[in-house]
C-alpha positions in Angstrom: 3.9 89.1 53.0 2.8 89.2 56.7 2.7 85.3 58.0 1.4 84.4 61.3 2.8 81.1 63.1 0.0 80.3 65.8 1.5 80.6 69.1 4.3 82.5 68.3 3.3 85.8 66.4 3.8 87.7 63.2 6.8 88.2 60.7 7.0 90.0 57.6 8.9 88.1 55.0 10.4 90.3 52.0 10.6 89.4 48.4 14.1 88.3 48.4 13.3 85.6 51.0 10.0 84.5 49.1 11.7 82.1 46.9 13.3 79.9 49.4 10.0 80.2 51.6 8.1 78.9 48.9 10.5 75.8 48.3 10.3 75.0 51.9 6.6 75.1 51.9 6.4 72.9 49.2 8.5 70.4 51.0 6.2 70.6 53.9 3.0 70.3 52.0 4.5 67.4 50.2 5.2 65.8 53.6 1.9 66.2 54.8 0.2 64.5 51.6 2.6 61.5 52.0 1.7 61.5 55.7 5.3 61.1 56.1 5.8 62.7 60.0 9.6 62.6 60.2 10.1 64.5 56.7 7.2 67.2 57.8 8.6 67.8 60.9 12.2 68.5 59.4 10.7 70.4 56.5 8.2 72.4 58.9 11.4 73.4 61.0 13.5 74.5 58.4 10.5 76.5 57.0 9.7 77.9 60.3 13.6 78.8 60.9 13.5 80.6 57.4 10.8 82.4 58.5 12.3 83.7 62.0 15.5 84.3 60.5 14.8 86.2 57.2 11.6 88.1 58.2 10.9 90.8 60.6 8.9 89.9 63.7 6.1 92.4 64.2 5.2 94.0 67.4 1.7 93.4 69.1 0.4 96.6 68.3 0.9 96.1 64.5 -2.4 95.3 63.2 -1.7 94.6 59.5 -3.4 91.5 58.5 -1.8 88.1 58.1 -1.7 86.8 54.5 -0.9 83.3 55.4 -1.7 81.4 58.5 0.7 78.5 59.8 0.2 76.2 62.4 2.0 76.2 65.8 5.8 74.2 65.7 4.5 71.5 67.6 1.6 70.5 65.3 1.7 67.0 64.2 1.4 65.8 60.5 -2.1 64.4 61.2 -3.3 67.8 62.4 -1.9 69.8 59.6 -3.4 67.1 57.2 -6.6 67.7 58.8 -6.5 71.5 58.8 -5.6 71.4 55.0 -8.3 68.9 54.3 -10.8 71.1 55.6 -9.5 74.3 53.9 -9.5 72.2 50.7 -5.8 72.8 50.3 -5.2 69.0 49.8 -7.7 66.4 48.6 -9.6 64.9 51.8 
């Protein structure tokens, strides 16, 4: 899976790391749905760290499309909720 973290770049995350990725993603999403900023930042930081350490950063000339786009690391829970609602990923 190719994942783009806005403001940072793209990473390729292979199958062995995907199960943990999905767990961390669910934790982050749950915090967004609950509007819990502290929990969101904790969960999202862990998610991004997993991608950075378990994934391979792609070079700028690697033009494969991203399968998942993630907001910048410094995004607020409100900003992420707004984006998820706009994409109809969570109820508005």
